[in-house]
C-alpha positions in Angstrom: 2.4 -23.5 -23.2 -1.4 -23.4 -22.7 -0.9 -24.9 -19.3 1.7 -22.4 -18.5 -0.5 -19.6 -19.3 -3.4 -21.1 -17.4 -1.2 -21.3 -14.1 -0.2 -17.7 -14.6 -3.8 -16.7 -14.9 -5.0 -18.7 -12.0 -2.1 -18.3 -9.8 -1.8 -22.1 -9.3 1.6 -23.8 -8.4 3.2 -20.5 -7.4 3.4 -18.6 -4.1 3.1 -15.2 -6.3 -0.7 -15.6 -6.4 -3.2 -14.6 -9.0 -1.5 -11.6 -10.7 -2.0 -12.5 -14.4 -5.7 -11.9 -14.3 -5.5 -8.5 -12.8 -3.0 -7.4 -15.5 -5.5 -8.5 -18.2 -8.2 -6.5 -16.4 -5.8 -3.4 -16.3 -5.2 -3.8 -20.2 -8.8 -4.2 -20.9 -9.7 -1.1 -18.7 -7.2 0.8 -20.5 -8.2 -0.1 -23.9 -11.8 0.6 -23.0 -11.0 4.0 -21.7 -8.9 4.9 -24.8 -11.8 3.9 -27.0 -14.5 5.5 -25.0 -12.9 8.8 -24.0 -10.6 11.2 -25.9 -8.9 12.4 -22.7 -7.7 9.0 -21.4 -4.7 8.3 -23.9 -3.1 11.9 -23.8 0.2 12.2 -22.2 -1.1 14.7 -19.7 -3.6 12.4 -18.3 -1.4 9.5 -18.3 1.4 11.3 -16.4 -1.4 12.6 -14.2 -2.7 9.0 -13.6 0.8 7.9 -12.3 0.9 10.8 -10.0 -2.6 9.9 -8.7 -1.7 6.2 -8.3 1.8 6.7 -6.9 0.7 7.2 -3.1 -1.4 4.2 -3.3 1.2 2.0 -5.0 3.7 2.9 -2.2 1.3 2.4 0.7 0.1 -0.7 -0.9 3.5 -2.2 -1.1 3.8 -1.4 2.8 0.7 -3.1 3.1 1.8 -6.3 1.2 4.7 -6.7 3.6 2.5 -7.4 6.7 -0.3 -9.3 4.6 2.5 -11.7 3.6 2.7 -12.7 7.2 -0.9 -13.1 7.6 -1.3 -9.6 9.3 -3.1 -6.4 8.4 -2.3 -2.7 9.1 -5.4 -0.3 9.4 -3.2 2.5 10.5 -1.6 3.3 7.3 -4.1 6.1 6.4 -3.7 7.8 9.6 0.1 7.5 9.2 -0.2 9.2 5.9 -2.3 12.0 7.2 0.0 12.4 10.3 3.0 12.6 7.9 1.6 15.5 6.0 0.6 17.2 9.2 4.2 17.0 10.8 5.6 18.1 7.4 3.5 21.1 7.6 4.8 22.5 10.9 6.9 25.2 9.3 10.1 23.7 10.5 13.4 23.1 8.6 13.2 20.1 6.1 16.4 18.6 7.7 14.4 18.3 11.1 11.0 17.3 9.6 11.8 14.6 7.0 13.7 12.4 9.4 11.2 13.1 12.1 8.3 11.6 10.1 10.2 8.4 9.5 11.3 8.0 12.9 7.7 8.6 14.2 6.4 6.1 11.5 8.9 3.6 12.6 7.8 4.1 16.3 4.0 3.5 15.1 5.0 0.4 13.4 7.0 -0.9 16.5 3.9 -0.2 18.6 1.7 -2.3 16.2 4.3 -5.0 16.2 4.8 -5.1 19.9 1.0 -5.3 20.5 0.6 -8.1 18.1 3.6 -10.1 19.2 4.1 -9.5 22.8 0.5 -8.8 23.9 -1.3 -11.1 21.5 -3.6 -8.5 20.3 -5.2 -9.3 16.9 -3.7 -7.3 14.1 -7.0 -5.7 13.2 -7.8 -4.7 16.7 -4.0 -3.5 17.4 -3.8 -1.5 14.3 -7.4 -0.1 14.3 -6.6 1.3 17.8 -3.3 2.7 16.5 -5.4 4.3 13.6 -7.5 6.3 16.1 -4.7 7.3 18.2 -2.6 8.7 15.4 -5.7 10.2 13.8 -6.3 12.0 17.1 -2.8 13.3 17.4 -3.0 14.4 13.7 -6.0 16.5 14.2 -4.4 18.2 17.2 -1.5 19.1 15.1 -3.6 20.2 12.3 -7.4 20.6 12.8 -7.8 21.7 9.3 -5.7 21.6 6.1 -2.9 24.3 6.0 0.7 24.9 7.0 3.8 25.1 5.1 5.5 22.1 3.5 9.3 22.4 2.8 10.2 23.5 -0.8 12.4 20.5 -1.1 9.5 18.0 -0.8 7.4 20.2 -3.2 10.1 20.2 -5.7 10.7 16.6 -5.4 7.2 15.7 -6.5 6.1 18.5 -9.0 9.2 18.7 -11.1 10.5 16.8 -14.1 13.8 15.4 -15.5 14.3 15.1 -19.2 10.6 15.5 -19.6 9.7 12.7 -17.4 7.7 13.8 -14.2 9.3 13.0 -11.0 6.4 10.7 -9.8 7.8 8.2 -12.3 11.2 8.0 -10.6 9.4 7.8 -7.2 7.8 4.7 -8.4 11.0 3.2 -9.8 13.0 3.8 -6.6 10.2 2.5 -4.4 9.7 -0.6 -6.5 13.4 -1.6 -6.8 13.8 -1.0 -3.1 10.9 -3.2 -2.2 12.0 -5.8 -4.7 15.4 -6.1 -3.0 13.7 -6.2 0.3 11.2 -9.0 -0.6 13.3 -11.0 -3.3 16.8 -10.2 -2.8 17.3 -10.4 0.9 17.1 -13.3 3.7 14.3 -11.1 5.5 11.9 -11.4 2.2 12.3 -15.3 2.6 11.4 -15.1 6.0 8.2 -13.2 5.5 7.0 -15.8 3.0 7.9 -18.6 5.5 6.1 -17.1 8.3 3.1 -16.3 6.3 3.0 -19.8 4.7 3.1 -21.5 8.2 0.3 -19.2 9.6 -1.8 -19.8 6.4 -1.5 -23.6 6.9 -2.2 -23.5 10.6 1.3 -24.2 11.6 2.1 -20.8 13.3 5.5 -22.2 14.9 6.8 -23.7 11.4 9.2 -21.0 10.6 10.4 -20.7 14.2 11.1 -24.4 14.2 13.6 -23.8 11.3 15.3 -21.0 13.3 13.5 -17.9 12.0 12.7 -15.4 14.5 9.2 -14.8 13.8 8.5 -12.1 16.5 11.1 -9.8 15.4 10.4 -10.3 11.6 6.7 -9.5 12.4 7.7 -6.3 14.3 9.9 -5.4 11.4 7.1 -6.0 9.0 4.8 -3.4 10.8 7.6 -0.8 11.1 8.3 -1.2 7.2 4.6 -0.9 6.3 4.6 2.4 8.5 7.6 3.8 6.8 6.2 3.0 3.3 3.1 4.8 4.4 5.3 7.8 5.5 6.9 7.8 2.0 3.3 8.0 0.6 2.6 10.9 3.0 5.6 12.6 1.9 4.6 12.3 -1.8 1.0 13.5 -0.9 2.4 16.4 1.0 4.3 17.7 -1.9 1.4 17.1 -4.2 -1.2 19.1 -2.0 1.5 21.6 -0.6 0.0 21.4 2.9 -0.9 19.3 5.8 -4.2 17.5 5.7 -5.7 15.5 8.6 -8.2 13.9 6.1 -5.8 13.1 3.2 -5.3 9.6 4.2 -8.8 8.5 4.7 -9.9 5.3 3.0 -6.4 4.4 2.2 -6.8 1.4 4.6 -9.6 0.1 2.2 -7.6 1.0 -1.0 -4.4 -0.7 0.0 -6.1 -3.8 1.1 -8.0 -3.9 -2.0 -4.9 -3.4 -4.1 -3.1 -6.2 -2.3 -6.0 -8.6 -2.6 -6.6 -7.7 -6.3 -3.2 -8.2 -7.0 -3.5 -12.0 -6.2 -2.1 -11.8 -2.6 -3.8 -14.3 -0.2 -5.0 -12.3 2.9 -4.3 -15.3 5.0 -0.6 -15.0 4.4 2.4 -16.7 2.5 1.4 -16.1 -1.0 1.6 -12.9 -3.0 3.9 -10.8 -5.2 5.2 -7.2 -5.5 4.3 -7.0 -9.1 0.8 -8.3 -8.5 0.4 -5.5 -5.8 1.5 -2.9 -8.3 -0.9 -4.1 -10.9 -3.8 -4.2 -8.3 -2.9 -0.6 -7.3 -2.8 0.4 -11.0 -6.3 -1.3 -11.5 -7.8 0.7 -8.7 -6.2 3.9 -10.1 -7.6 3.2 -13.7 -10.9 2.6 -12.2 -10.7 5.9 -10.3 -9.5 7.7 -13.3 -12.3 6.2 -15.6 -15.0 7.1 -13.1 -13.7 10.6 -12.6 -13.8 11.0 -16.5 -17.3 9.8 -16.5 -18.3 12.1 -13.4 -19.2 9.3 -11.2 -20.1 10.4 -7.6 -17.2 9.7 -5.1 -19.7 8.1 -2.9 -20.5 5.4 -5.7 -16.8 5.1 -6.2 -16.2 4.2 -2.4 -19.2 1.7 -2.6 -17.4 0.2 -5.8 -14.1 -0.3 -4.0 -15.9 -2.0 -1.1 -17.7 -4.4 -3.5 -14.3 -5.1 -5.3 -12.7 -6.1 -2.0 -15.6 -8.2 -1.1 -15.4 -10.0 -4.5 -11.8 -10.7 -4.6 -11.6 -11.9 -0.8 -14.5 -14.0 -1.5 -12.9 -15.8 -4.4 -9.7 -16.5 -2.3 -9.5 -20.2 -1.1 -8.4 -20.3 2.4 -7.6 -23.4 4.6 -8.7 -22.0 7.8 -10.7 -19.0 9.1 -8.8 -15.6 9.6 -7.8 -12.9 7.5 
């Protein structure tokens, strides 16, 4: 039993990565905040914490999909901002909501094609897309404003049986992601492709009949669509379009994924680990807000966490 507990905490002998330790950290942070502050353990603050964490959880799950194949998507923050800008164009919801997902899928398709067809490194490809999408976003919405469809606002701000809607958003997104990663052949292919890339055998999955190029393109499309879902959620929360609302989501999503035990070299990681990593980030942010820590200091701390968790990962080859 002790050996099994050690394997869970260390992430050894499993493709799920080191997720037990972040869970322990989350529990310790929650305990510390409960003891040190009177506001943390209130129902109002906990529900607010879920609402604050939900965009990061959703976007981080999308980031997980591309990290599992040894990739990285730095355009997620721009896609989130772009989604809020499009939703605030004062057009019918029946037009805007499908449009944001079609456009997000197109952005993911461009990322995937640049990486698989033109052999552009994922960081360079998605960094380029990040600036292109950000530029378009600021043309559409130079400053925050506009009118978000009422159905989007109601879907985020309401409640059912006393449970806020953000909780249901989390349940639906996590169940869908679980089905994608663990209940479909596609999820198995993601782990196979990433495992081959991490071990230096990029063609390993292809040799077993897996269409790596197609699956990689789909991974970036899925990632962008998850970012669009996070953007829809944020648009409902802030009730406007904002060209800056997605800033730093690139750092936050990668940190959440890495903190949840996913190897950035690919092939090893888990959905529950990513959710735990995002919750740790949200708990830290909530605690620092309650302690009146400067937002600039919070950003520096996030960067330090990312550096620490990536530095602790063992990699068989240079790369992400």
